[in-house]
DRENTOR-925090 format. One record per residue (C-alpha): x, y negated, z; residue in one letter. Coordinates in nm, 4 decimals, always signed. Layout:
east|north|up|residuo
X|Y|Z|A
...
//
This chain:
east|north|up|residuo
+12.9236|-10.2007|+11.1865|M
+12.9757|-10.4997|+10.9615|N
+12.6442|-10.6949|+10.9576|P
+12.6621|-10.7509|+10.5821|I
+12.6887|-10.3766|+10.5253|I
+12.4011|-10.3162|+10.7675|E
+12.1829|-10.5516|+10.5642|R
+12.2046|-10.3352|+10.2547|I
+12.1425|-10.0002|+10.4256|K
+11.8678|-9.8022|+10.2552|G
+11.8209|-10.0660|+9.9887|G
+11.8424|-10.1344|+9.6166|L
+12.1346|-10.3399|+9.4912|V
+12.0691|-10.4905|+9.1494|V
+12.3629|-10.5477|+8.9187|S
+12.3213|-10.8631|+8.7096|C
+12.5810|-10.8595|+8.4344|Q
+12.5970|-10.9378|+8.0650|A
+12.8740|-10.8302|+7.8320|Y
+13.0883|-11.0785|+7.6352|P
+12.9083|-11.2079|+7.3285|G
+12.5594|-11.1181|+7.4508|E
+12.2773|-11.3764|+7.4545|P
+12.2344|-11.3558|+7.8345|L
+12.6027|-11.4184|+7.9068|R
+12.5651|-11.7390|+8.1064|H
+12.5971|-11.8084|+8.4812|P
+12.2617|-11.9879|+8.5028|E
+12.0874|-11.7016|+8.3244|T
+12.2460|-11.4442|+8.5541|M
+12.1467|-11.6532|+8.8558|A
+11.7871|-11.6576|+8.7342|Q
+11.8052|-11.2810|+8.6828|M
+11.9362|-11.2409|+9.0367|A
+11.6598|-11.4580|+9.1793|M
+11.3988|-11.2473|+9.0010|A
+11.5590|-10.9291|+9.1363|A
+11.5592|-11.0716|+9.4876|E
+11.1883|-11.1508|+9.4613|I
+11.1342|-10.7929|+9.3455|G
+11.2992|-10.6570|+9.6584|G
+11.6723|-10.6273|+9.5861|A
+11.8745|-10.6030|+9.9074|C
+12.1876|-10.7392|+9.7363|A
+12.3174|-10.8515|+9.3979|I
+12.6273|-10.7212|+9.2216|R
+12.7726|-10.9578|+8.9632|C
+13.0796|-11.0190|+8.7511|Q
+13.3010|-11.3215|+8.7056|G
+13.3757|-11.6232|+8.9207|L
+13.1191|-11.8527|+8.7582|A
+12.8425|-11.5950|+8.7955|D
+12.9360|-11.5204|+9.1573|I
+12.9258|-11.8885|+9.2472|A
+12.6007|-11.9532|+9.0591|A
+12.4239|-11.6529|+9.2092|I
+12.5512|-11.7133|+9.5630|K
+12.3982|-12.0587|+9.5469|G
+12.0540|-11.9249|+9.4575|Q
+11.9923|-11.6049|+9.6581|V
+11.9746|-11.5231|+10.0269|K
+12.0763|-11.1580|+9.9949|V
+12.4438|-11.0523|+10.0010|P
+12.6462|-11.0849|+9.6831|V
+12.8875|-10.8119|+9.5726|I
+13.1403|-10.9717|+9.3425|G
+13.3764|-10.8252|+9.0842|I
+13.6021|-10.9709|+8.8173|W
+13.6532|-10.7592|+8.5072|K
+13.9653|-10.8219|+8.3018|E
+14.0314|-10.6002|+8.0021|G
+13.8394|-10.2861|+7.9159|D
+14.0694|-9.9960|+7.9964|E
+14.2787|-9.8741|+8.2867|G
+14.2335|-10.0716|+8.6075|V
+14.0092|-10.3584|+8.5001|Y
+13.7474|-10.3996|+8.7758|I
+13.8984|-10.6620|+9.0069|T
+14.2407|-10.5253|+8.9102|P
+14.4694|-10.7290|+9.1351|T
+14.4793|-10.8882|+9.4778|L
+14.4551|-11.2288|+9.3101|R
+14.1339|-11.1311|+9.1329|H
+13.9840|-11.0048|+9.4579|A
+14.0746|-11.3160|+9.6520|R
+13.9238|-11.5338|+9.3799|C
+13.5974|-11.3368|+9.3996|C
+13.5855|-11.3931|+9.7740|S
+13.6622|-11.7629|+9.7368|N
+13.3843|-11.7921|+9.4763|A
+13.1352|-11.6754|+9.7377|G
+13.1221|-11.2953|+9.7251|A
+13.0170|-11.1436|+10.0579|D
+13.1632|-10.8093|+9.9474|I
+13.4382|-10.7677|+9.6892|V
+13.4358|-10.4469|+9.4843|A
+13.7687|-10.3277|+9.3446|I
+13.8945|-10.0383|+9.1345|D
+13.9873|-9.7638|+9.3819|A
+14.1389|-9.5172|+9.1373|T
+14.4912|-9.3864|+9.1781|R
+14.6050|-9.5460|+8.8532|R
+14.8805|-9.8122|+8.8507|P
+14.7565|-10.1586|+8.9383|R
+14.8648|-10.4529|+8.7193|P
+15.0252|-10.6433|+9.0071|D
+15.2285|-10.3446|+9.1260|G
+15.0577|-10.3222|+9.4642|L
+14.9160|-9.9958|+9.5873|T
+14.5467|-9.9654|+9.6607|Y
+14.6206|-9.9495|+10.0332|A
+14.8337|-10.2639|+10.0193|Q
+14.5528|-10.4457|+9.8393|T
+14.2943|-10.3456|+10.0987|V
+14.5266|-10.4374|+10.3848|E
+14.5804|-10.7853|+10.2435|A
+14.2093|-10.8389|+10.1843|L
+14.1205|-10.7247|+10.5346|H
+14.3809|-10.9677|+10.6679|H
+14.1848|-11.2365|+10.4816|D
+13.8590|-11.1155|+10.6390|G
+13.7215|-10.9753|+10.3116|V
+13.4757|-10.6830|+10.3108|T
+13.5936|-10.4338|+10.0476|V
+13.3936|-10.1896|+9.8356|M
+13.5844|-9.9142|+9.6547|A
+13.4743|-9.8272|+9.3014|D
+13.5739|-9.4604|+9.2836|C
+13.5965|-9.2208|+8.9902|G
+13.6559|-8.9004|+9.1836|S
+13.6655|-8.7457|+9.5283|F
+14.0409|-8.8041|+9.5453|S
+13.9793|-9.1746|+9.4857|D
+13.7266|-9.1763|+9.7686|A
+13.9743|-9.0034|+9.9985|Q
+14.2364|-9.2646|+9.9166|Q
+13.9863|-9.5427|+9.9846|A
+13.8828|-9.3998|+10.3208|V
+14.2452|-9.3459|+10.4205|D
+14.3071|-9.7139|+10.3434|A
+14.0219|-9.8191|+10.5713|G
+13.7904|-9.9405|+10.2963|T
+13.4553|-10.0684|+10.4237|D
+13.2329|-9.9089|+10.1546|I
+13.2996|-9.6388|+9.8973|I
+13.0990|-9.5879|+9.5789|S
+13.0605|-9.3568|+9.2783|T
+13.0842|-9.6443|+9.0294|T
+13.3579|-9.5036|+8.8063|L
+13.2558|-9.1366|+8.8078|A
+13.2644|-9.0156|+8.4484|G
+13.4729|-9.3068|+8.3232|Y
+13.8284|-9.2221|+8.4317|T
+13.8716|-8.8743|+8.2843|G
+13.8639|-8.6953|+8.6187|E
+13.4965|-8.6063|+8.6122|R
+13.2530|-8.5263|+8.3345|E
+13.0140|-8.8083|+8.2550|K
+12.6788|-8.6836|+8.3794|T
+12.3447|-8.7626|+8.2176|D
+12.2302|-8.9614|+8.5172|G
+12.3893|-9.0164|+8.8586|P
+12.6774|-8.7944|+8.9679|D
+12.4805|-8.6214|+9.2419|F
+12.7569|-8.3700|+9.3107|E
+13.0183|-8.6361|+9.3815|L
+12.7730|-8.8370|+9.5897|L
+12.6871|-8.5406|+9.8111|E
+13.0510|-8.4455|+9.8570|R
+13.1463|-8.8001|+9.9572|M
+12.8554|-8.8292|+10.2000|V
+12.9421|-8.4971|+10.3628|A
+13.3155|-8.5640|+10.3857|A
+13.3023|-8.9235|+10.5092|F
+13.0088|-8.9584|+10.7510|P
+13.1538|-9.2721|+10.9090|D
+13.1919|-9.4628|+10.5814|T
+12.8901|-9.5995|+10.3903|P
+12.8629|-9.4369|+10.0463|V
+12.6897|-9.6280|+9.7685|I
+12.5685|-9.4492|+9.4580|C
+12.6267|-9.6461|+9.1393|E
+12.6240|-9.5356|+8.7792|G
+12.3507|-9.4198|+8.5421|R
+12.0550|-9.4542|+8.7771|I
+11.7922|-9.5141|+8.5109|H
+11.4600|-9.4273|+8.6754|T
+11.2848|-9.4841|+9.0096|P
+11.2830|-9.1071|+9.0616|D
+11.6615|-9.0933|+9.0259|Q
+11.6901|-9.3782|+9.2754|L
+11.4729|-9.1912|+9.5238|A
+11.6821|-8.8790|+9.4753|E
+12.0170|-9.0442|+9.5447|V
+11.8753|-9.1942|+9.8629|M
+11.7418|-8.8531|+9.9623|K
+12.0919|-8.7134|+9.9182|R
+12.2388|-8.9557|+10.1677|G
+12.3405|-9.2711|+9.9832|A
+12.3726|-9.5761|+10.2072|W
+12.2369|-9.7861|+9.9198|A
+12.2172|-9.7616|+9.5424|A
+12.3162|-9.9942|+9.2596|V
+12.0975|-10.0177|+8.9500|V
+12.2039|-10.2419|+8.6651|G
+12.1312|-10.1477|+8.3051|T
+11.7807|-10.0127|+8.3689|A
+11.6722|-10.3421|+8.5278|I
+11.8853|-10.6218|+8.3865|T
+12.0072|-10.5187|+8.0414|H
+11.7215|-10.5669|+7.7954|P
+11.9276|-10.4651|+7.4920|T
+11.9831|-10.1163|+7.6355|S
+11.6266|-10.0848|+7.7601|I
+11.4908|-10.1841|+7.4199|T
+11.7191|-9.9278|+7.2604|G
+11.5840|-9.6522|+7.4864|W
+11.2301|-9.7287|+7.3772|F
+11.3249|-9.7700|+7.0109|K
+11.4981|-9.4325|+7.0109|A
+11.1713|-9.2634|+7.1028|R
+11.0082|-9.3899|+6.7843|L
+11.2130|-9.1430|+6.5842|G
//
């Protein structure tokens, strides 16, 4: 087993990202957020963009999962081989890429992308939106599969919370491939539940590192 993947087993990955135009959208700020998460017990950090990857990698000791978002529809999470290679070169220990069966901007298939990255020595995490995506990722030899895009690609209903059904099906079908649960884990109880259901690790972002959303949750309860 890949030692980087072993390091995150049973742990909490914290996603440190800010959307364009937000006050926290700055590499130094995201690095400080990542450092705080590491002190709190994060086993790894997931982050977006080359500047953020480089800044965070220079400040934390835990593994860094890097992505590069370009656009906001279709395949936009590390959409091409070039994007993935840049994430690796910026310092990402694991590169997460869109693993859906949709056309990729550079014309490569998902399998071709994974093959090229493995040739480069890159550890690949598949952001899946359905079981069929996960099957494709496993068939391509992907190192880690995740539920990241469940509810966002039109293949599965967007659940109010983690997609437990998809998680359990992936864990049962692919016992030799680490399955990470990501997406709408908003409470410690939900985190505990996804781990109970067999997740190798879990990614929590919004509920820890997005104060605008968290504030909105509290404000909504005021009526």
